[in-house]
N, C-alpha and C positions, 0 to 999 in steps of 0.2 A: 600865171596867176588866176586863181579861179574867179569866175565872173559872180557879181553880188547875187546871193540867192540860189547858186549852183547846189552848193552842199545840203542846203535845206530842202530842194527838192529831190535830192538824191536821199536824203534822210525820210522824206515823207513816202518816197516808194518802198523803203525798207519796212516802214511802219505797216504800210498797206499790206505788205508781203507777209509779214509776221502777224496781222490780224487775220489774213485769210487761212494762214496755216494752222490757227488754233481750231479750225472747224473742219477742214477737210485736209487729205493726204496731199501732198505736193509734187509736181511732175518734177522732172530732171530739169527741165528747162527753167522752171521757176526757182528750183534750188540754186541753179547757177546764177540766176539773175539777182537772187538774195547774197549769194557769196560775193558777187561783183560790187554790190551796192555796200556791204559791209567792209570789204577790203579798201574801197575807195574813200568810206569815211575814215578808217582805220589811218590810211595813208594821209589824208588830209590833216588829220590830228597828229602826224608821224611821231613815233617813238623814236627819238634820236638815239643814236648809237653812242655808247660811253665805254671806250673799251678799257678805261680806267676802273671801272665798277667791279670791286672784287666779287668773290663768288658768296660771300657771307651777307652781302647787303643786295646783291642782284635781285633776289626775289621781291624783296619790300620796293626796291626802286621800280622794277617791271609794273607791280600793280599800280604805284602811283604816278606812272607815266602813261597809262591807258586812259583812254578818255571815258568819262562818265556813260556815255552812250554804249561803249563795248562792254563796261562792267554790267550794265544794264541788260545788255544782250545775253551775257553768261549767266546772270541771275534768272532770267526769264526762261533759258534752256534748262536751269536747276528746277524749275516747277513743275517739269515733265513736258514740255512742250516738243522737244526732239531727245527723247529719251535714249541715253546711250545703252540700254538694254536691248533696243530694237534689233532684229535680225533680218538677214536678207529675205525679201518676199513682203516684209510688213509696210504699213504706210510711210511710217517716219525713217525708214532706213537710209534712202535718198538724203534726207535732210542731215541724218546724222553723219554720214561718209563725206558727202560732197559739199557741205555748208560747215557744219560745227567742226570736224576734222580738219579741214581745209584751212578754215579760219586759224585754228589753234597752231597748225602748222606753219602758218604765214607770220605768227607773233614769235616764233622760236628766234632766240637772239643771235645765233651763229649758224654756218653751214653744218657743223658738227651736231649742235641741236637739233637742226631740221633733219639731219640723216638718222640720228637716234630715234626721232619720233616716227619716221618712216617706218622703221624696223619695228617699232611698237605697233604701227598700225597694222602690218602684215600678221604679227603673234595675236593681235585681237581678230583679225578675219579668220585665222586657224581655230581660235576659240570658238567663233561663231558657227563653225562648221561643225565642231564637237558638239555643240548646244542643240544645233539642228538635228543632228544625229539622235540625241540623247532623247529628244522630244518627238521622234517620229516624222519630223518636218523636212528632213532631206529630201527634195525632189530635183527632178531635171531643172525645173524653173529656179530653184534657190540655188542650185549648184551653178548654172549660168551666170546668176547675178554675183556670186561670189568669185568665179572665174575672171569675169569682166572686172571687178572691184579690184582684185589682186592684181591682174595685168596692170592694171592703171597705176598701182602704186608701185610695181617694179618699174615702170616706164619713167614715173615721177624722180625715183631714185638715181635712174641712168642720166636724165636730164640735171639732176642737181650736182651729181658727180662732174658731169661734161663742163656745167658752168663754173665750176669751182676748181679753177686750174692748179690753186696753188695750197688752199686750205684742207681740202679734202684729198689727202695723200698718206701714204704709208701703212703701217700695220693696222691701224684703226679701221682705215677702210677695207682693207683685206678682211678684218674680221666681221664687219658689218655686212660686207656682200656675201662673205661666206656663210653668214647666219640666215641670210634671205634665200641662198639656194637650200640650206636645211629646212627652213619654213616651207619653200615650194615643194619639195620633195616629201616632206611629212604630208602635207595638204593633198597631194596626189595619192599617196597611202592611204590616207584616212578615207577619202572618197571612194577608193579601190575596195576596202575593207567592208566600209559601212553602207556602200550601195551598190556599185558595180565597177569592175575593171573598164568598161567601155565609157562611162561617165568620167572616170579618172583620166582618160586619154585627152580630154578638152584642157587639161593641165599641161600636156607636153610641151607647148609654147612657152608657159610661163616658166616652167623650169629650164627649158634650153636657153631662154633670155636672161635668166638669172645666173645661170652657169658662163654664159658668153661674158657677162658683166665682170663676174668675179675673176675669171681667168686672164680678161684684160688687165684689170687691177694688179693681178699677181705678177703678170709679165713686165707691168710697168713699175712694181716695188724692186723686182729684181734688177732691171736695167737702170734704176736711179740710185739704189743703195750700195753701200760697199759691203764685200762679204760678212765684215765684222758685225754690221748693224742686222744682215741678215741672220746670222748665227745667234745673235741675241734673242731675236724675235722666235727663232726655232726654239730655244731654250725655253722661253716663256710658254710656248706652246706644249712642249713635252711636259713641264710641269702641270700644266691644266689636264693633260690626258692622263698622267701619273694619278691625279686627286680624283678624277673621274673614276678610274678602275679601283682605287681604293675605297670609295664610297660603296662599291658592290652593288649598285642600282641597275647595272647593265645585265643582259643575258648573257649566258656562258659563252655562246658563239661570238658574240659580239666583241667579249672581253678578249677571247683566244685571238681573234681578229687583230684586236688593237695591240695586244702584245707582240704579234709578229710583224706589225706595221712598225713597232717602236725598234725591233731587231733591224728592219730595212733603214731605218733612218739613221741609226747609228752606223750601219756600214757604209751609207752614202756620206754621212759626214767624215768618215775616218779615209774615204777615197777623195775627199774634197769636192764631192759633188753636191755643192750646197744647194743648187737649183732642184735637184732630184729629192733632198732632205724635205725641203720648204713644201714641195708640192704633196709628198707623202703624208707629211704631219697636218697639212691643213685639210687634207681629205679625210685624214682620222679624225679631226675634230669635228668636220660637217656630219660624219656618220654617227658620232657621239650625240650631236646637237639633233640630228634628224629622230634618232629614238627617244630622245628626251621629248622632243615635240609632239611625237605620236602618242606616246605612253603617259606623259605628264604634262600635258599643255597648261594645266591651271598655274604652274610655277613660273611659267614663262609669259604669262599675259599680265597687261598694266591696265590699271583704270585710266580713262580720259581725265 
C-alpha cells in the first residue's frame, strides 16, 4: 500500500520535469525519470483489465478509465511540448521516443496491441530517416541516433514475445516479426542509398537480430502447429503475394522473382515439404514488404 503523500510527491516531480521541459531540451536521463513518474502514476490509478469489454466500446472505456492527470499529460503534449514531428538530432526527439511513445506503449490493452504498436514505431523510425534524407539532414550523428533507437525497439519486441509465452504465438507473430525484418532491411538500404554503404553497415546487427527473432518464431510455429494449420497459413500468404503481383507496383525483376518463388512453393507442397514451402513463401513476402518500405514508406507509417 502506498504511504500517504507518496503519489503526491511523485506527481510533483513530474510537474517539475514538465515545467523544465518547456524551456530547455531534456537529457535522456531526465526523459527516463519523467517516464518513470508517469508510468508510476498511471499504475497507481490502474486501468483495470476487462476482458469482457467488446471491441466497439473499448475505445470509450479506455478513455474513461485513464486518470485526469494522464489525459492532461496528453493534452499538454498536443500543444507542442513534445511534437511528434521531431526528428533524430532535434531537442525533443528523446522526449518523443523515450517518454511519449513508451507511455503510449504501456497503455496498450493486450500483448497483441503492444506488438502492433512496436511495429508501428519501427515504421515511423524508417519514415524519419526518409524525412532526414529529403531535408539533407542525414548525418553520421542522426544515423547513429536512429540505429540505437531502432535497436532498442527490436530488443523490446524480443522481450515482449519472450514474456508472453501463450498470447503471442502463431501466424500473427510470424507476420509481425517478418515485417520487422523487412523494415530493418529497408532501413539499411535507404541509409546505403541516401548516405553511404559504410554507414549502412551500422544496421547489420539490427537486421541480424530481427532475422534471428523471426526465424525462431518460424521454427516454433512449425513445431507447435499441425500441417493443416501451416498449409492454411501458406495459402493465405500466397493470396497476399498474388494480390501484390496483380497491383503491378513492383519492379519487373521482383515480379519475376516472386513468380519463380511461387513455382517453388507449389513444388514443395506437392512433395509434402510444408516446412520448405513456408520458408519460401515468407521470404517472398518479406522481399515484397522490403521493396514497399523502401519505395513507398509513407503508405506504411502511422501517426502516433
